C-alpha positions in Angstrom: 0.0 0.0 0.0 1.3 3.4 -1.0 2.0 5.9 1.9 -0.4 8.8 2.3 1.4 12.1 2.5 0.3 15.1 4.5 -2.0 15.5 7.5 -3.8 12.1 8.1 -6.9 13.9 9.4 -7.2 15.9 6.2 -6.7 12.8 4.0 -9.4 11.0 6.0 -11.8 13.9 5.5 -11.2 13.9 1.8 -11.9 10.2 1.5 -15.0 10.5 3.7 -16.3 13.3 1.4 -15.7 11.2 -1.7 -17.5 8.2 -0.1 -20.4 10.5 0.7 -20.7 11.5 -2.9 -20.6 7.8 -4.0 -23.3 7.0 -1.4 -25.4 9.8 -2.8 -25.1 8.4 -6.3 -26.2 5.0 -5.1 -29.2 6.6 -3.3 -30.2 8.4 -6.6 -29.9 5.3 -8.7 -26.9 6.8 -10.6 -24.0 4.6 -9.3 -21.9 3.0 -12.0 -19.7 -0.1 -12.0 -17.7 -2.1 -14.5 -19.1 -5.4 -15.8 -16.8 -8.2 -16.6 -17.0 -9.3 -20.3 -15.3 -12.5 -21.5 -14.5 -13.8 -25.0 -14.2 -12.2 -28.4 -16.6 -9.5 -29.5 -19.7 -11.1 -31.0 -23.5 -11.6 -30.7 -23.1 -13.9 -27.7 -20.6 -13.4 -24.9 -20.1 -14.0 -21.2 -21.1 -11.0 -19.1 -20.5 -11.1 -15.3 -20.2 -14.9 -15.7 -23.5 -15.4 -17.6 -23.9 -16.6 -21.2 -25.8 -13.8 -22.9 -27.1 -12.5 -26.2 -25.3 -9.1 -26.5 -27.5 -6.1 -27.5 -25.0 -3.6 -26.1 -22.1 -3.6 -28.6 -21.2 -1.1 -31.3 -19.6 -3.8 -33.5 -22.3 -3.1 -36.0 -20.9 -5.0 -38.9 -19.3 -7.8 -36.9 -15.8 -6.8 -38.0 -14.1 -6.8 -34.5 -13.4 -10.5 -34.9 -13.2 -10.8 -38.6 -10.4 -13.2 -39.7 -9.0 -10.6 -42.2 -8.7 -7.9 -39.5 -7.0 -10.3 -37.1 -4.6 -11.4 -39.8 -3.7 -7.8 -40.6 -3.1 -7.0 -37.0 -0.7 -10.0 -36.6 1.2 -9.1 -39.7 1.6 -5.5 -38.5 2.9 -6.7 -35.1 5.4 -8.9 -36.7 6.7 -6.1 -38.9 6.4 -3.0 -36.6 6.2 -4.4 -33.1 3.6 -3.5 -30.4 3.9 0.2 -30.0 4.8 3.4 -31.9 6.5 4.5 -28.6 6.3 8.3 -29.3 4.0 11.0 -30.5 3.6 11.4 -34.2 5.4 14.8 -34.2 8.4 13.1 -32.5 9.1 9.6 -34.0 5.8 7.9 -34.1 4.7 8.7 -37.6 5.4 5.4 -39.3 4.2 4.7 -42.8 0.8 3.1 -41.9 -0.4 6.5 -40.7 -0.3 8.4 -44.0 -1.6 5.2 -45.7 -4.7 5.1 -43.5 -5.3 8.8 -43.6 -5.1 8.9 -47.4 -7.5 5.9 -47.4 -9.9 7.6 -45.0 -9.9 10.8 -47.1 -10.8 8.8 -50.2 -13.5 6.9 -48.4 -15.1 10.1 -47.0 -14.6 12.0 -50.3 -12.5 14.8 -48.7 -9.1 16.4 -49.2 -7.4 15.1 -46.2 -7.7 13.2 -42.9 -6.0 13.0 -39.5 -6.1 10.1 -37.1 -6.6 10.6 -33.3 -6.2 8.1 -30.5 -9.9 8.3 -29.4 -13.1 9.9 -30.6 -13.1 11.9 -27.4 -9.7 13.4 -28.2 -10.8 14.1 -31.8 -13.8 16.2 -30.8 -11.9 17.9 -27.9 -9.0 18.7 -30.2 -10.9 20.0 -33.2 -13.3 22.4 -31.4 -10.7 23.7 -28.9 -8.1 24.3 -31.7 -10.5 26.0 -34.2 -12.6 28.1 -31.8 -11.7 30.8 -29.3 -13.2 33.7 -27.4 -14.2 35.8 -30.4 -16.1 32.8 -31.9 -19.5 31.1 -31.4 -20.3 27.4 -31.4 -23.9 26.3 -32.1 -24.4 22.9 -30.4 -27.3 20.5 -30.4 -28.5 19.8 -26.8 -28.1 16.0 -27.3 -24.5 16.2 -28.6 -22.0 13.7 -27.2 -20.1 14.6 -24.0 -16.8 15.0 -26.0 -18.4 17.8 -28.1 -19.7 19.5 -24.9 -16.3 19.4 -23.3 -14.6 20.6 -26.5 -16.9 23.6 -26.5 -16.1 24.4 -22.9 -12.3 24.0 -23.5 -12.4 26.3 -26.6 -13.4 29.4 -24.6 -15.9 30.3 -27.4 -19.4 31.4 -26.8 -21.6 28.3 -26.9 -25.2 28.5 -28.0 -27.1 25.3 -27.3 -30.3 24.7 -29.4 -33.0 22.1 -28.7 -32.5 18.8 -30.5 -32.9 19.1 -34.2 -34.8 22.4 -33.8 -34.0 24.3 -36.9 -36.1 27.3 -36.1 -34.3 27.8 -32.8 -30.9 27.3 -34.6 -31.7 29.9 -37.2 -32.8 32.3 -34.5 -29.4 31.9 -32.8 -27.5 32.2 -36.1 -29.2 35.6 -36.8 -28.4 36.8 -33.3 -24.6 36.0 -33.5 -23.9 36.9 -37.1 -21.0 39.2 -36.3 -18.8 36.6 -34.6 -15.3 36.0 -36.0 -15.9 32.3 -36.7 -19.1 30.3 -36.4 -19.5 26.6 -36.1 -22.5 24.4 -36.1 -21.7 21.0 -34.5 -24.0 18.0 -34.3 -23.9 14.2 -34.1 -24.7 12.5 -37.3 -26.4 9.5 -35.7 -27.3 10.2 -32.1 -25.8 7.5 -29.9 -28.6 7.4 -27.3 -31.7 8.1 -29.3 -30.9 6.4 -32.6 -32.1 9.3 -34.8 -30.3 11.4 -37.4 -29.4 15.0 -37.5 -31.3 17.1 -40.0 -28.2 17.6 -42.0 -29.6 18.9 -45.3 -31.4 21.7 -43.5 -28.5 22.4 -41.2 -26.1 22.7 -44.2 -28.5 25.1 -45.9 -28.6 27.3 -42.8 -24.8 27.1 -42.5 -24.3 28.3 -46.0 -26.9 31.0 -45.6 -25.2 32.4 -42.5 -21.6 31.9 -43.4 -21.0 29.2 -40.8 -18.8 26.1 -40.6 -20.3 22.7 -40.1 -19.0 19.8 -38.0 -20.5 16.3 -37.7 -19.5 13.5 -35.4 -20.4 10.4 -37.3 -19.0 7.8 -34.9 -22.1 5.6 -35.1 -23.0 6.2 -38.7 -19.6 5.5 -40.4 -19.6 2.0 -42.0 -23.3 1.4 -41.2 -25.2 4.2 -43.0 -25.2 5.2 -46.7 -25.2 3.2 -49.8 -21.4 2.7 -49.6 -21.1 2.9 -45.8 -19.7 6.4 -45.8 -22.1 7.3 -43.0 -24.8 9.9 -42.2 -23.4 12.5 -44.6 -23.9 10.0 -47.5 -27.2 8.8 -46.2 -28.6 12.3 -46.0 -27.2 13.3 -49.4 -24.8 16.1 -48.2 -21.6 14.5 -49.2 -19.1 17.2 -50.0 -21.0 19.9 -48.1 -19.8 19.3 -44.5 -16.6 21.2 -43.5 -15.4 18.8 -40.8 -16.3 15.3 -39.9 -15.1 13.3 -36.9 -15.8 9.7 -36.1 -14.8 6.5 -34.4 -12.6 3.7 -35.8 -13.7 1.5 -32.9 -17.4 0.8 -33.8 -18.5 -0.4 -37.2 -14.8 -0.4 -38.4 -13.9 -2.9 -35.6 -10.6 -1.2 -34.7 -9.7 1.6 -32.3 -9.1 5.4 -32.5 -10.8 8.1 -34.4 -10.5 10.2 -37.6 -11.0 13.8 -38.6 -11.6 14.6 -42.3 -11.9 17.9 -44.0 -9.9 20.4 -46.1 -6.1 20.2 -46.3 -6.0 23.5 -44.5 -8.1 22.3 -41.6 -6.0 19.2 -41.2 -2.7 21.1 -41.3 -4.1 23.5 -38.7 -5.0 20.6 -36.4 -1.5 19.1 -36.7 -0.2 22.4 -35.4 -2.8 23.4 -32.9 -4.8 20.4 -31.6 -3.3 19.6 -28.2 -5.0 16.3 -27.9 -3.2 15.3 -31.1 0.2 16.9 -30.5 0.7 15.6 -27.0 -0.5 12.0 -27.4 1.5 8.9 -28.2 0.8 7.5 -31.7 -1.5 4.5 -31.8 0.0 1.0 -32.2 0.7 -0.1 -35.8 -1.6 -3.1 -35.5 -4.6 -0.9 -34.9 -3.9 1.1 -38.1 -3.5 -2.1 -40.1 -6.8 -3.4 -38.7 -8.7 -0.3 -39.8 -7.1 -0.3 -43.3 -8.4 -3.9 -43.7 -11.8 -3.0 -42.3 -12.3 -0.3 -45.0 -11.5 -2.9 -47.7 -14.0 -5.4 -46.1 -16.7 -2.7 -46.0 -16.3 -2.1 -49.7 -16.1 -5.8 -50.6 -18.8 -7.2 -48.4 -21.9 -4.8 -48.7 -24.1 -7.7 -47.6 -23.0 -7.0 -44.0 -24.8 -3.6 -44.1 -27.8 -5.4 -45.6 -27.9 -7.9 -42.7 -27.5 -5.1 -40.2 -30.6 -3.3 -41.6 -32.6 -6.5 -42.0 -31.9 -7.3 -38.3 -32.7 -3.7 -37.3 -36.1 -3.7 -39.0 -36.8 -7.1 -37.5 -36.1 -6.2 -33.9 -37.7 -2.8 -34.1 -40.9 -4.3 -35.5 -40.9 -7.0 -32.8 -40.5 -4.4 -30.0 -43.3 -2.2 -31.4 -45.6 -5.2 -31.7 -45.0 -6.0 -28.1 -45.9 -2.4 -27.1 -42.6 -1.0 -26.1 -41.8 2.7 -26.6 -38.7 2.7 -28.8 -38.3 6.3 -30.1 -38.7 7.8 -33.5 -35.5 6.6 -35.1 -35.1 3.7 -37.6 -31.4 2.9 -37.0 -29.5 0.1 -35.3 -29.6 2.1 -32.0 -32.9 1.4 -30.3 -33.8 3.3 -27.1 -36.3 1.3 -25.0 -37.8 4.0 -22.8 -38.2 3.4 -19.1 -38.0 7.0 -17.7 -36.8 6.3 -14.2 -33.2 5.5 -13.0 -33.8 2.7 -10.5 -36.3 1.0 -12.6 -34.0 1.2 -15.6 -31.3 -0.7 -13.8 -33.9 -3.2 -12.5 -34.8 -4.0 -16.1 -31.2 -4.2 -17.1 -30.4 -6.7 -14.3 -33.6 -8.8 -15.0 -32.6 -9.1 -18.6 -29.0 -10.1 -17.7 -30.3 -12.7 -15.3 -32.3 -14.2 -18.2 -29.4 -14.1 -20.7 -29.8 -10.8 -22.5 -27.2 -8.0 -22.0 -28.6 -4.6 -22.8 -27.2 -1.6 -20.9 -29.3 0.8 -18.8 -28.6 4.4 -19.6 -29.2 7.1 -17.0 -28.4 10.8 -16.3 -26.0 12.4 -17.2 -25.7 10.3 -20.3 -29.3 11.2 -21.1 -31.6 13.9 -19.5 -33.5 13.0 -16.4 -36.9 11.5 -17.2 -35.6 9.9 -20.4 -33.8 6.9 -18.9 -33.8 3.9 -21.1 -32.4 0.5 -22.0 -30.2 1.1 -25.0 -30.4 -1.8 -27.5 -27.9 -2.1 -30.4 -28.3 -4.5 -33.3 -25.4 -5.9 -35.3 -25.0 -7.8 -38.6 -23.8 -10.8 -36.6 -27.1 -11.4 -34.8 -29.0 -14.4 -36.1 -32.8 -14.5 -36.3 -32.9 -17.0 -33.4 -30.8 -14.6 -31.4 -33.3 -11.8 -32.0 -36.3 -14.1 -31.3 -34.9 -15.2 -28.0 -34.1 -11.6 -27.1 -37.7 -10.5 -27.9 -39.2 -13.3 -25.8 -37.0 -12.3 -22.9 -37.7 -8.6 -23.3 -41.5 -9.4 -23.4 -41.2 -11.4 -20.1 -39.3 -8.6 -18.3 -41.4 -5.9 -19.8 -44.6 -7.5 -18.6 -43.2 -8.3 -15.2 -42.1 -4.7 -14.7 -45.2 -3.2 -16.3 -43.4 -1.6 -19.3 -45.8 -3.2 -21.8 
């Protein structure tokens, strides 16, 4: 045990105050803990020692355990080792980085790309680098926490508009027309609600009011659009978004994140984005994995088709049972419960019966909108989904959700 320095009475008081806060979270039904997951990512895994059907994964296309991706990772380890061992601006910029960034830029039909170590760092880095005190950011109220924190760190004025409320957004754009730089930032596919941003209308407003646009498409990339290019492709605004960020760890089955945009924006981020500059480069095996994933996405479009077939099947089954599942039509399905303690009761009952679907509470979602978040993948079989529906029906009836 490490020694505690300083006045023991002060240290004891600090620990006691922390424990009080933890106890308060438990009393409010907001306490969080880590579940133990065993085995490779897939539609069935062991969770807390129980065999389960997993409806809580973002491995939307089933690529995390794809043989081609695993082979690419092994080959990269054999050639490059296990770590880049430095930031990219020092000695970590090995040849897989420009290869992946050129590939991502082509895939997203943009001039250039830059890879970050996580999606959180990408959003934090982009917004805080581009925006400052003379500037204004217009942010959807349901944006991801990384966008919220990037806005705070930027020192820019932040105008939060109600979710997908274009009238409110235009009102704010008119009011702040004299700002030095203006940026509208939204999620493409909202990770807790499963609905899409109104991108065509948002782009029209941005062009009318001389405003930059930024879309976080972490949950759309690979899954949405005719070619898997994401929400921007699915909503027919390809080439009209200034900056796009997204995860390489969800449908692409790897790790890390990307930013795509103009060459000028990418060069600016290399020079000014602190979460890029001061972070060790990602391991070579991860980059090789994502390069292979992009090839698989192009060569196996049937994976997207299975994802959407499964999504429609589960959504229809849930609606037939009488669950409230939100307005979206995507692979993210919010099963509304609307109370914290009850949400976690549903979660635990499902787990006990062999279905793992995570309960989502404040601050991940606003109070009164607590839900079970179900995610569908291409790897789920129809028997998997049928079993899950039977279990959901049992728990829903027992806890008076249907």
